[in-house]
N, C-alpha and C positions, 0 to 999 in steps of 0.2 A: 845605695844599691848599687853590687859590685857593676863595674864598666864592660864585666863580662854580659851579666844579664841583661844592663841597658843595649848591649849588641844587639844581644837577642831578641828581644821582645820588636828592636828599630826593625832588624831584620826582616821577621812576622809581621808589622803592619806596610813594608814595602812588597809582600809577596801576596798580602791580602787585598790589596788596590794594584796589584798588579791585576792579579783575579779577577778581582771586579770591572776592572775595566775590561776586562774578556767579556767579559756578563754581558756589558754596557754594547760591543759590537757584534755581537751576535742578537741575526732576526727573531729566534724563538723565544720566549718567555724564562727568564728564571727569576728565582724564589729562593728565597733563605728563610728559614721557618725555628725560633729555638726546641727545645726536646717538649714546649708546652706550647707549641702553636704557635705563636708571639711573631709579628713580623720586625723579619732582621734585616734582608736586603729584597729590592727590585729593582731589577735591570730597568734599561731603557725600552726594551721595549714591553716589557709589562705595564711601565708605567703609558705607555703612549694606549696601549689597550684596554687600561682602566679610563683614559684622559685625566690624570693622576702627573699634581706636579710637584715640586722639591718639597714646597713647604708642607703641603700637605701628605706625602708620604714618611715626613720624620714628624707628626705625628701619629700616624698611626705604628709607626714603630716601637717596639716594646709593647702593643697591646695583640689582640687577639687578631688573627687575619680572616676577617669576614668572609668574602668570596671563598673562602678553603672551605666553603658549605657545600659548591658545585662537586669539589671530589669526596664525595661519600666512597666512592666507594674504598679511595685509598687509605683515608683514617681507617673502614673497617680492618681493612686489610690491618695495619698498624696496630687495630684494638685488637686484632683476634688474638694474637703471638707479639708484644712489645720488646720481647724478651732477643729473640731471633729474627726478628724482623730487620733485614738489610735492605730492600729495594720493591717497586713497584712500577709494571709500566703498564699501560694500558689505552683505553681511549675513555674520556667522559667529557661532560657537558660542563664550559665554562660560562659561566654571564660574565657578562661584556657593559661594558660602561653604559651603552641604552637598553640595557633588561634583556638583548639577543642573545638565545642559547647560541656560542658557537664549538661547535665538534674539534676537541681538543688529541693530542697524540702526547702522553704523559709518561715521565721516567723523576720517578720521587727515587732519592739515595738516604739513608740513615749514615749521618756519621756519628762514629764512637769514636772517646776516649779511648784508649791502647790500654790504661789498664784494669780501670774497670768496665771495660766496657761497656758504658749509658753514652746514651744518645746525646750526644752535644747539638746537634741542629739536624736541620733536614732542607735540602737542595732537591727543587725540583726546576723542571726543565719540562716544558712547554709547548707546542709548536699548532698552530692553527691549520687544520685539514679540512678548513672548509671547499675548497678548492678541488680536493680530491673526493669529497662524500661526494660534489657535484657530477665529478667525473665517473664516478660507479654508478653514481643514480643515473647518467642518461646513456654510459656502458648496459645498466639495468635495462633500465628503457626499450633500446633496440634488441634485446633479447628476448622479451617481450612480452613485443606490442609489433603492432603494424606501421610502422613509418608512410605510411597515405593517410591510412584513416586515425591514427592514434590509438583503433581496439585492440586489447590482447589479442596476439595474435598464438597460432596452432599449437605451440610448446606449453604456453601459459593457461590457454584451454584447457587439455589434457590434463593436466597439475588441479586445476579449477575442481576437470569435475569427476577426478579421484579423491577428492578432499570433499567434493557434498558427498560422493557416492561411501567415504565414511562416518561423513554427519546425519546418513542415514540409516544407516544401520546402529547406527548410537542411539539416535531417536529411537528405535523398533519399527522403521518403515509408521510411522504414526503423519508421516508428511512424505507430500511426491515429490522425485525429480524426473525433471521434463528437458530432453532436449529438439527444441526447430533446428532444423536444416533450411538453409534459407537458401535459392539462387535464382537467379535474375536472369528469365524466359526470353531468348534470341539477343545475350547483351554484345557476344559478337560481332551480330550484325551493327550495334550501336557504333563500336571502338571501328569495325573497318567505314564507314560511309561518315561518322563525323570523328576520324580520331582517334589517339590513344591517352592524349592530353585533356579533350574533353571527358571520355572515356571515366579518365581516373578522375574526374572533380565531379564525375554524377557519382562511381562509388564513396566517395568522402559527403557526397549530399544523404544518400542512400545511408550509412552508418549513422549519422546525422537522424534524418527518421526514423528510424530502427530504436535509437536510445529512445527517444522523445516520446516512446510506448509502450515500451516496458518497465518492469517494476521498479524500482531502486536500486532491488538486489538482486537484481539478474545482468549475468554476464554477458557482454554484445561482443558477440571475437569477430574478425575477420582470418575464414579459414583459410579463403586462396583463391585469385581470383574475381571473381562473382560471388562467390559462397560467401553465407556470413550463418552463425550460428549463435544462438540463443539459447543456454542456458537457466532455466528456472526450477531454484531451491527452494525446501519449504515450500510447497503448492500444499493447500486447503484440499481442495479438490482437484482430479485429472483435469475435468472440465477447464481448469479454470489456465489450463494450455493452450487448447484451443481457442479459446476467447483473447486469449493474446498474438496465436497466428491469425486471427481475423485483424486484431487490430497495425498487426505488419503491414498483411496485406492490404489491406485499407488506407495505410499511410502512404506505401509506396505507389500502389496503384494512382495514386492524388498527381499532376502531370507535374513534371520538374520544370524548372525554369533553371538556366545557364544561359546567362550574356541573354540574346538575343531570342535564344533557341528555346522551344518545347520540348521534353523526352516524356513521352507516356511510358512506363515501365508496368513490365511483366512479373511474375513471383510463384515458384510452385515454390510449393512447402509440404518437407516430412517430418513428422511429429513423432519421437519416440518415448518410451516410459523404460525409469529405472527398477529394478527389481531388486529386495533387499538382500538378496545374495550375488547382487552383482559386486567385481569388483575391477573389471577389467575397461576404462573408459572409452577403449575405443572400438569394446565391442556394440556397447549403448549409441555412439557415434555412427557406429556404422546402421544401426538400427532404420534411423533415423532417414540417411541416407540411402537407403532402397529404397522408405514411403517419397524420399524429398523424388525420386527415378521415377516410384510406380504413378509420382503425381503427375510427372512433366509428359511420360508414356499415355498415360489418363487425358489429356490435352489440355495441361498447363492451365497455368492463373487460377489455382487451388491446391487445400492443403490435403493430405492423408495422415492418417494416425497405423503407426506400425503395429499389424496385430497378430492371430494366431494363421494365417491364411499366408500372409507376408513371410511368416518364419519360417515356417513348410517349402515356403516356395525359395526361401534364404539357403535352407538345407539340403534342398535339392542342388541349387546353385552350385553351391559350394563342391556338394559330394561330387556333379560335373564338373568341373573343375578344376578338380583331385583329377578325376579321372584323365582327363585331358594331358594334364603333363605327366601324366605317361604312356598318350597316344601323342602327344607330340611330333613324334621322330615315326609313326605310320605305324603304331600298335596300336592294331582293332579299325583302324581307315582304310576302305576300300573306294574306287573310281567306278562311278560308271557312264555310259557313254551311248549320249545321246546322238545319234542321226542329224545332221544340216542337210537339206535337200532341196536342187533344181529347181524351183515351183513348174515352171515350164516339160520338164521331161519327168519328173521328179526319180532323179539322178542323184546319187548319194554323193556327195564333194567334200565332207566334213563331220565332224564329232566333237560335241561339247562332251570335258570333262567334268561329271559328276560329282561328286564327292558324298559318302559317306559314312558314315560310325558305324559298326558293329560291337553289339555289348551285349554275348550271352547268348543268347537265340534273339535279341531284340535288336533292328536295324534302326538307329536316328537317319533324319534327314536331316539337312542341312540347316532349317530355321529353330533346330530343339538345343544346336551346342553350337552354330558358328557366333551369332551375340555374345556368348558367355567367350571364344576366342577373341571376336575381338578385342575386348573389356582390357583381359591377362593380354592382351599381347603376344597370347598363343597363336593368333592366326598366321604371324611369319614365321613359324617353322612348321604350320600344319602346311600353308600356302607352298613354301617352298618343297615342301614333302612332296603335294602336288601337284606342280609345277618337274621336278625331277620324274617321278613315276610315268606321271601322262606322257612325257616327252619321251622320253623312253620307250614306250609302248606303242604309242604313234608314231616313230621314226620306224620303230620293229617293221608296223603294217605296211612304210611306205614301201618296204623292200619286197613286201608280194606286190605279184607281176599285177599293171594296170592302177596301183595306187600309189604310185610315184608322187604327185601334187597332193594326195591328200591333205584337209587342216585342221589344225587343231583349232578349240577356244578351249580358254581359262580361265576364269573368274579373278580379278583383285580385288581383294581390300583397304581401305582406305591407309589400313596399319603396312600396310608393304606399299600403300605408293610413298606413303611419308618414309619408309627407311629408309636412308641412305645409299645403303649398300642392293636396291633390290634391282636396279638399270643389270650393274654388273654380275648380280647372279643370273638376270634373266640372260643375258652372253653367255655366261660359264655355260649353263646349262644346255645349251641348245649347241652350242659347238661341240657340249662333251658327248651327246646322246648322240650326235650325229646328223640332228634335225635342219632341215633346209628352214632358217628364219622367217620367210616372206611365206611357212605355210603357219607358223604361229602367230593366231591374234588373242593381244588379250581385251579380257572385256571389263571395262569402266564401268558402274553404278553411277548414275546420273547424281546424284547423289554427294559424290568422292570430289563432284566438283566446286560445289560450295563452298567452303572453307577455307580460301585463299584460290582465288584464279590466275594470278600472275603466277604463282607456283606453282599450282598444277601444270598450265603453259608449260613450263622447264621442266617439270617434271616428263610428262607427257612427250616432248618436244625429244626430253633424252631417250629415253623409249623408243620413238619413230626412227631414228638414228641410227640406231641398232638393227634396224632392215624386217624386223617384228611386225606385225597391222596390229591396230586396234580400232576393237570397237564397243558402242557408245549402249549398253546395255541398260535395257527397263527405260528404252524412252516415251517421252512421254506424263511421266510421273512424279516428276522433278519442277524444277524453274528456270525461266528464261533457254527454255532448249533447243529453240532455233538458233538463240543468240550463240549458244554452245556448237553448233555444226558449224558456224562460220570462223569461231576461236580457236576450236579445239582440231590438233591432225588427226581427227577419227578417218579409217576407211569403211568402214561399215555401222550403218546403227540401227540396231535392235528392239522391231520395236512391241510392246510391253503388251503380255498377253490379254490383258483387260478389252483392250481397244481391239482384239480379233476378236472375246467373245463376244461379242456383241458387232460386229462385223453384221449386215445387212438388218438386223435386231433393232439397235439404233442410225439411227441417221447420222448424228452427232460421231458416233464414232466411225461411221464408213467415211465422214469426208475429212476425220484429222489424218484418215488411211490416208484417203487419195492427196492428199497436201502434200504426208508425210513423201510419198514414196515418190510424186512427180522431184519435191523440194531434193531430195536426196541424188533422183539422178541426176538434177538440173547440177548439183554440185559436184557428179562425179565420184559418189561413194554408192556402196549395194545396203538395201535394205533386206533385211531380215527380218518373218513377222513366229513370233514365240507364240506357241499354247495353240495351234492348229488341230483340230480332233474332232472337225464334222467335214464330208466330202462340201459344203457348200460354200464353208468356210475358204477349202481351196482355191474353187470355181472361183467367188468373189478375187481374192488376193491374186487370182491369174490375173483377171482382166483390168485387176486395177494398176498390173506391172511392175510388182513385188516381187522379186527376183530369188528370195531363194529362203527357206521357211522349216520348223521343224514343231514336229509336238504328236503327240500318241495318236495320231490319225497316219503318222509311216511308222513307226517307232516308239514304244518306253523306252527310256533307259535302259544298256543293255551292262549284262558284267562280260569283264576282259572276254572272257575264251567262246560268249556267243557274239558279240562282233568280233572277233577273231573267225570262226566261221565263217559267219557273213560274208566277209569281206573277201578271206578266201574260196569261197563259192562261190562269188560273180568276178572275178579279172576281170573281163567288160562293165565291169559297173553296174553297181544293183538299180534297177528302174522299176522294180516289181514291189508293192509295197499293197498292204491293204487297200486302200481307196485305188488303183489300179486297175 
């Protein structure tokens, strides 16, 4: 052998040794195979992965490397086109020394000789990506599951409902798909009294109970707050959904024991069935939600199936909502003004602005559209329109002779009171229309105070600091009314018409009115009786000492021009009513 050739061989040997040394320093698995798949070399990381010592590796050298079977996608790529194959990269699962499948990111290179282009050997570098896969799984779990209960969240629920609808169409609607919308009754009271930490533990326990009574293939998801949804696929009969609802209801009615506390839950359930033509998961869910709200409005603690009647009501509601969106800044909205009278003299002292909505020839009362405006949040712009329109009108009437102190009462909704910009808006509207703030009464329904007493007190104090007056409306129809009189800064108490209707006829109603009048007087507040319709009621209220009142005995709600004519004709003050 010539010396030059020997030098070349030695140089190649040293270069190969250096490469192998570099292979041994990396944490990635490095494997060299000849063109027929026989082992040439394993680096240190590969030996550790397969738990092989040097002696065992030497016995493998020159033989087919059996663990390569786990890399079938790579082998298939080579076999498919061996003449042009140069590299492959991708993920495989390698079989470790303990027969455990380990996810690997692999890159395989085919090394060819220069003259003929034949494959001389393969080099493979593999990296353990178990940690990355665990992280991806964790992120996937977080993205699709509720962190408190571990149940599928809203996003995953919609995905599964969509798949269920696709499957239903594929089966030709031979099976039913149903949704159960489950809502815990009065759960906010539990959070407020027991605390949110205990409330969270109760929600987790509720999730476990629902999971325990549904079928193995059903999906139980947490929709949000205290709302859960059960997706029931492949029901043989629609009645099976009702059976599942019964099981859920029975499971949740059983008392829960958390630490040393026993908690009794109630539940309302809405049930909807998918149609084979349904393609929108949100539509099926909406139907179940509507049925659930019907269960709540029907007394709670029950289940209701979405049917044609509810569907027709939902369509009507949608039409009303669409029309309300167009009317939210005053289009079609009208105000009526009902006089508020000093009972001792029957003199008019103020008016209450009452909202109406004209659609064609029909005039709708608030009960027909305000609840929808409340739910959708449209009540905020509508309420602002009412306040601006009424204050502008009454401030103009205050400039009429004799009516400088005319007061205005405007109803305030829960959504308005919750809106952060409500108090500044009230101040801006009053000042912008030139109305004296102390002639503006904002009427707050008693039920608005139940949600968060401390927050309600703070917002009412903020309004009271503006110089406006506050009235507690529908007094006696809610809870803890007497407590509210002491805790909240009300100037006026409006006695609900239901008590006035039973005056003298019902001893209990008379006793309640007597107590309220005496209590409000003792607290320095005024009492207004609503719904006065008969002369006898007026006489009795005078005798009991009630200061103010309103009702059809004096006047029905008047349109703007009627009210203006009445005020202009009596600069000395209106005191002649049908009862007088």
